[in-house]
C-alpha positions as CSV (number, residue, x, y, z in Angstrom):
1,M,15.1,16.4,2.6
2,T,14.1,19.6,4.3
3,L,14.1,23.0,2.9
4,P,16.6,25.6,4.2
5,D,15.0,28.1,6.5
6,H,15.4,31.2,4.4
7,S,13.8,34.4,5.3
8,S,11.5,35.9,2.7
9,P,12.9,38.7,0.6
10,P,11.8,42.1,1.9
11,D,10.0,42.9,-1.4
12,M,7.9,39.7,-1.4
13,P,4.2,40.4,-1.1
14,P,2.8,39.4,2.3
15,L,0.4,36.7,1.0
16,L,3.2,35.1,-1.0
17,A,5.6,35.3,2.0
18,A,3.0,33.6,4.1
19,F,2.6,30.8,1.6
20,V,6.4,30.2,1.3
21,N,6.5,30.0,5.1
22,V,3.7,27.5,5.2
23,V,5.4,25.3,2.6
24,E,8.8,25.4,4.3
25,R,7.2,24.5,7.7
26,S,5.2,21.7,6.1
27,V,8.1,20.1,4.3
28,N,10.3,20.4,7.4
29,G,7.6,18.9,9.5
30,V,7.2,15.9,7.1
31,S,11.0,15.4,7.0
32,R,11.2,15.4,10.8
33,H,8.5,12.8,11.1
34,W,8.9,10.9,7.8
35,L,8.7,7.5,9.4
36,G,5.4,8.3,11.2
37,V,3.9,9.8,8.1
38,A,5.0,6.8,6.0
39,N,3.5,4.3,8.5
40,L,0.2,6.3,8.7
41,L,-0.1,6.4,4.9
42,F,0.4,2.6,4.5
43,L,-2.0,1.9,7.4
44,L,-4.6,4.1,5.6
45,Y,-3.9,2.6,2.3
46,V,-4.3,-1.0,3.4
47,G,-7.0,-0.2,6.0
48,L,-9.5,1.5,3.8
49,P,-10.0,-1.5,1.5
50,F,-11.1,-3.5,4.6
51,L,-13.5,-0.8,5.5
52,A,-15.3,-1.1,2.1
53,P,-16.8,-4.6,2.8
54,V,-17.7,-3.6,6.4
55,L,-19.6,-0.6,5.0
56,M,-21.4,-2.9,2.5
57,H,-22.3,-5.3,5.2
58,V,-23.9,-2.6,7.4
59,G,-25.7,-1.1,4.4
60,A,-23.6,2.0,3.9
61,E,-23.3,1.3,0.2
62,T,-22.5,4.8,-1.2
63,P,-19.2,5.3,0.8
64,A,-18.3,1.7,0.2
65,R,-18.7,2.0,-3.6
66,I,-16.6,5.2,-3.5
67,I,-13.8,3.3,-1.8
68,Y,-14.0,0.5,-4.4
69,L,-14.0,3.0,-7.3
70,V,-11.0,4.9,-6.0
71,Y,-9.0,1.7,-5.4
72,R,-10.0,0.3,-8.8
73,Q,-7.7,2.8,-10.4
74,A,-4.7,1.1,-8.6
75,C,-5.7,-2.6,-8.4
76,H,-7.5,-5.1,-10.7
77,Q,-9.9,-6.1,-7.8
78,L,-10.6,-9.5,-9.4
79,P,-12.8,-11.5,-7.0
80,E,-11.0,-14.7,-7.6
81,R,-7.8,-13.0,-6.4
82,S,-9.3,-11.0,-3.5
83,Y,-10.2,-11.7,0.1
84,F,-13.9,-11.6,1.1
85,L,-15.5,-10.7,4.5
86,F,-18.9,-11.7,5.9
87,G,-19.4,-14.5,3.5
88,D,-19.1,-18.4,3.4
89,S,-15.4,-18.2,2.6
90,P,-12.6,-15.6,2.8
91,I,-11.5,-16.7,-0.7
92,Y,-13.2,-17.9,-3.9
93,S,-12.1,-19.6,-7.1
94,L,-13.9,-18.9,-10.4
95,D,-15.7,-22.2,-9.9
96,T,-17.2,-21.1,-6.6
97,L,-18.3,-17.6,-7.6
98,P,-21.8,-16.9,-9.0
99,Q,-21.7,-18.5,-12.5
100,D,-24.3,-16.1,-13.9
101,G,-22.7,-12.7,-14.8
102,V,-19.6,-13.2,-12.7
103,A,-17.5,-16.3,-13.2
104,N,-18.4,-16.6,-16.8
105,A,-18.0,-12.9,-17.5
106,G,-14.9,-11.1,-18.9
107,L,-12.1,-9.6,-16.7
108,F,-13.5,-6.1,-16.9
109,V,-16.9,-7.1,-15.7
110,R,-15.5,-9.5,-12.9
111,R,-13.5,-6.7,-11.4
112,T,-16.6,-4.7,-10.7
113,Y,-18.2,-7.5,-8.8
114,I,-18.3,-6.4,-5.2
115,G,-20.0,-9.4,-3.6
116,D,-23.4,-10.3,-2.2
117,A,-25.0,-11.4,1.1
118,E,-24.1,-15.1,0.4
119,H,-20.5,-14.7,-0.6
120,G,-19.8,-11.7,1.4
121,Y,-18.0,-8.6,0.2
122,K,-14.5,-8.3,-1.2
123,V,-11.7,-6.3,0.2
124,A,-11.0,-3.4,-2.2
125,I,-7.5,-4.5,-3.1
126,C,-6.3,-8.0,-4.1
127,E,-4.6,-10.6,-1.9
128,R,-1.1,-9.6,-3.2
129,D,-1.6,-5.9,-2.5
130,V,-3.0,-6.6,1.0
131,A,0.2,-8.6,1.6
132,I,2.5,-5.9,0.1
133,Y,1.2,-2.9,1.9
134,G,0.4,-4.7,5.1
135,A,4.0,-6.0,5.3
136,M,5.3,-2.5,4.6
137,F,3.3,-1.1,7.4
138,L,4.4,-3.7,9.8
139,M,8.0,-3.5,8.8
140,G,7.8,0.3,9.2
141,L,6.6,-0.2,12.8
142,L,9.6,-2.7,13.3
143,F,11.9,-0.1,11.8
144,A,10.7,2.5,14.3
145,L,11.6,0.3,17.1
146,R,15.0,-1.0,15.8
147,R,16.2,1.7,13.4
148,Q,19.6,2.0,15.0
149,R,20.3,-1.8,14.6
150,M,18.6,-2.3,11.2
151,K,21.2,-2.1,8.4
152,A,20.2,-1.7,4.7
153,L,19.5,-4.9,2.9
154,N,22.0,-5.7,0.2
155,W,20.5,-4.9,-3.2
156,R,21.4,-8.3,-4.6
157,L,19.7,-10.1,-1.8
158,Y,16.7,-7.8,-2.2
159,L,16.3,-8.6,-5.9
160,L,17.0,-12.4,-5.5
161,F,14.9,-13.2,-2.3
162,F,12.3,-10.4,-2.2
163,V,11.6,-9.2,-5.7
164,L,12.2,-12.2,-7.8
165,P,9.7,-14.6,-6.2
166,M,6.8,-12.2,-6.8
167,A,8.0,-11.4,-10.3
168,V,8.1,-15.1,-11.2
169,D,4.7,-15.8,-9.5
170,G,3.0,-12.9,-11.2
171,L,4.6,-13.2,-14.7
172,T,4.1,-17.0,-15.0
173,Q,0.5,-16.6,-14.1
174,L,0.1,-13.6,-16.4
175,V,1.3,-15.5,-19.5
176,G,-0.6,-18.6,-18.7
177,L,2.2,-21.0,-17.8
178,R,0.6,-21.8,-14.4
179,S,-2.0,-20.7,-12.0
180,S,-1.1,-19.0,-8.7
181,D,-3.1,-19.3,-5.5
182,W,-4.0,-17.1,-2.6
183,L,-1.2,-18.4,-0.4
184,L,1.6,-17.9,-3.0
185,R,0.2,-14.4,-3.8
186,T,0.2,-13.6,-0.1
187,I,3.7,-14.9,0.6
188,T,5.4,-13.3,-2.4
189,G,3.6,-10.0,-1.8
190,A,4.7,-10.0,1.8
191,L,8.2,-10.8,1.0
192,F,8.3,-7.9,-1.5
193,G,6.9,-5.5,1.1
194,I,9.3,-6.6,3.9
195,G,12.3,-6.4,1.5
196,T,11.4,-3.0,0.1
197,V,11.2,-1.4,3.5
198,W,14.3,-3.2,4.7
199,F,16.1,-1.9,1.5
200,V,14.9,1.7,1.4
201,Y,14.2,2.9,5.0
202,P,17.8,2.6,6.3
203,Y,19.1,4.6,3.3
204,L,16.4,7.2,3.8
205,A,17.1,7.6,7.5
206,Q,20.8,7.9,6.9
207,T,20.2,10.6,4.2
208,L,18.1,12.6,6.6
209,R,20.6,12.2,9.4
210,N,23.3,13.6,7.1
211,A,21.3,16.6,6.1
212,P,23.1,19.9,6.4
213,P,23.2,21.5,9.8
214,G,20.2,23.7,10.6
215,N,17.7,21.4,8.9
216,H,15.3,19.2,10.9
217,R,16.5,15.6,10.9
218,S,14.6,13.6,13.4
219,A,12.1,11.1,12.2
């Protein structure tokens, strides 16, 4: 929602008045272009993890390691559940990762393994996260083209067909009932990303269209 365009009180200090004006303009600007901002943020969020292995491959290790470190706060980065670039394979199981110090190491050690010249370098977020945020970005582009025709997804359908598959896949793997694979993680993650945008964006667009007169409402 945008902030009302109130004029600053006459007794407000000039610096504070200028700050308030900048905040109001910034919030109004974001609300006018919320869809473009959201698409850009998702593009950056899913794009930077692919930049990390590229930087490692060309020898720019310091910026690459910074990206890995930042994204490690949001993702487990386990190599057996991540895509790799510039190696023999885009995916690896524990059996095909280096056995000495990686495959036979604990979870907290494995997640710090970036890769090497033989295996390539891992993308800085896991396969499921790549699918989730990549799908949200692509669905955001589709929504920009068809927003007038795209109605909000029913919440029951959202939970049943877009949330539940990922929840079942992730939880059953977590408790050790079964082992997932890269394809299931990608499919269930993509479904969740698609459904989330389909469920949320139409409501958000409608809310901004119904904003009080005088507010900026365009996306």
